[in-house]
Structure formats: structure tokens, C-alpha cells
One Martini backbone bead per residue (centre of mass of N, CA, C, O) as a GRO file, in nm:
protein
   65
    1MET     BB    1   0.192   0.937   0.008
    2ARG     BB    2   0.167   1.184   0.268
    3ASP     BB    3   0.099   1.257   0.569
    4PRO     BB    4   0.119   1.501   0.809
    5ALA     BB    5   0.330   1.300   0.972
    6GLY     BB    6   0.487   1.131   0.717
    7ALA     BB    7   0.326   0.895   0.634
    8LEU     BB    8   0.262   0.639   0.434
    9ILE     BB    9   0.024   0.631   0.159
   10ILE     BB   10  -0.232   0.445  -0.025
   11TYR     BB   11  -0.402   0.445  -0.326
   12ALA     BB   12  -0.658   0.199  -0.404
   13ALA     BB   13  -0.796  -0.044  -0.625
   14LEU     BB   14  -1.098  -0.243  -0.545
   15GLY     BB   15  -1.246  -0.259  -0.798
   16ASN     BB   16  -1.492  -0.004  -0.727
   17GLU     BB   17  -1.288   0.063  -0.494
   18THR     BB   18  -1.147   0.300  -0.274
   19VAL     BB   19  -0.841   0.278  -0.087
   20ILE     BB   20  -0.661   0.325   0.217
   21LEU     BB   21  -0.322   0.261   0.277
   22ALA     BB   22  -0.214   0.154   0.598
   23PRO     BB   23  -0.088   0.071   0.873
   24GLY     BB   24  -0.344  -0.166   0.985
   25THR     BB   25  -0.511  -0.214   0.753
   26GLU     BB   26  -0.823  -0.370   0.680
   27LEU     BB   27  -0.943  -0.586   0.451
   28ALA     BB   28  -1.218  -0.749   0.317
   29ASN     BB   29  -1.022  -1.011   0.227
   30GLY     BB   30  -0.817  -1.028   0.508
   31TYR     BB   31  -0.609  -0.825   0.478
   32ARG     BB   32  -0.303  -0.669   0.607
   33VAL     BB   33  -0.124  -0.392   0.670
   34VAL     BB   34   0.216  -0.370   0.766
   35LYS     BB   35   0.392  -0.222   0.526
   36ILE     BB   36   0.545   0.093   0.405
   37THR     BB   37   0.731   0.184   0.130
   38ASP     BB   38   0.878   0.321  -0.147
   39GLN     BB   39   0.865   0.010  -0.289
   40SER     BB   40   0.634  -0.117  -0.084
   41VAL     BB   41   0.371  -0.357   0.009
   42GLU     BB   42   0.280  -0.520   0.306
   43LEU     BB   43   0.103  -0.827   0.349
   44LEU     BB   44  -0.138  -0.997   0.560
   45TYR     BB   45  -0.263  -1.344   0.602
   46PRO     BB   46  -0.387  -1.477   0.886
   47ALA     BB   47  -0.523  -1.748   0.810
   48LEU     BB   48  -0.215  -1.845   0.679
   49ASN     BB   49   0.041  -1.684   0.754
   50THR     BB   50   0.086  -1.475   0.506
   51THR     BB   51   0.277  -1.298   0.263
   52ALA     BB   52   0.278  -0.989   0.069
   53ARG     BB   53   0.438  -0.815  -0.212
   54LEU     BB   54   0.409  -0.486  -0.341
   55GLN     BB   55   0.521  -0.313  -0.600
   56ILE     BB   56   0.643   0.015  -0.652
   57PRO     BB   57   0.663   0.224  -0.884
   58ALA     BB   58   0.838   0.447  -1.024
   59ALA     BB   59   0.856   0.754  -1.090
   60PRO     BB   60   0.841   0.954  -1.334
   61ALA     BB   61   1.050   1.115  -1.553
   62PHE     BB   62   1.106   1.459  -1.613
   63GLU     BB   63   1.174   1.687  -1.856
   64VAL     BB   64   1.349   1.991  -1.845
   65ARG     BB   65   1.350   2.283  -2.078
   0.00000   0.00000   0.00000
């Protein structure tokens, strides 16, 4: 989804909680959102200085008849 300024944001479920991911968002488990692209979300875990990348699946194609 895009916010009014055009930046990408992601709605994600973490356990029973829904969170909005945007660059700079810090999650309760210590991860921080570094970058969001059309294809992935990049997370940083500062305690170990490691990154993780979550792939975003492509939107389904619908056939118009």
C-alpha cells in the first residue's frame, strides 16, 4: 500500500497484533525496518548488526472477461 506521500507501507501480523511497517519503524522484537521496495522488506537487527530480507509475493493476476 502507499501512503498519501507515495511511500510504501506494509500491514503485517505479528502474533495477534497488526503492525504498520514503514522505513524507520522499530518492532518490539528488536528489528528495525530499513527499506521497503515493491519486491521486499529489509529489516536490521542492531544487536547483532545483521539484516533480513522478506520477499513480498506478486499480486495475483485477475482475468477480465
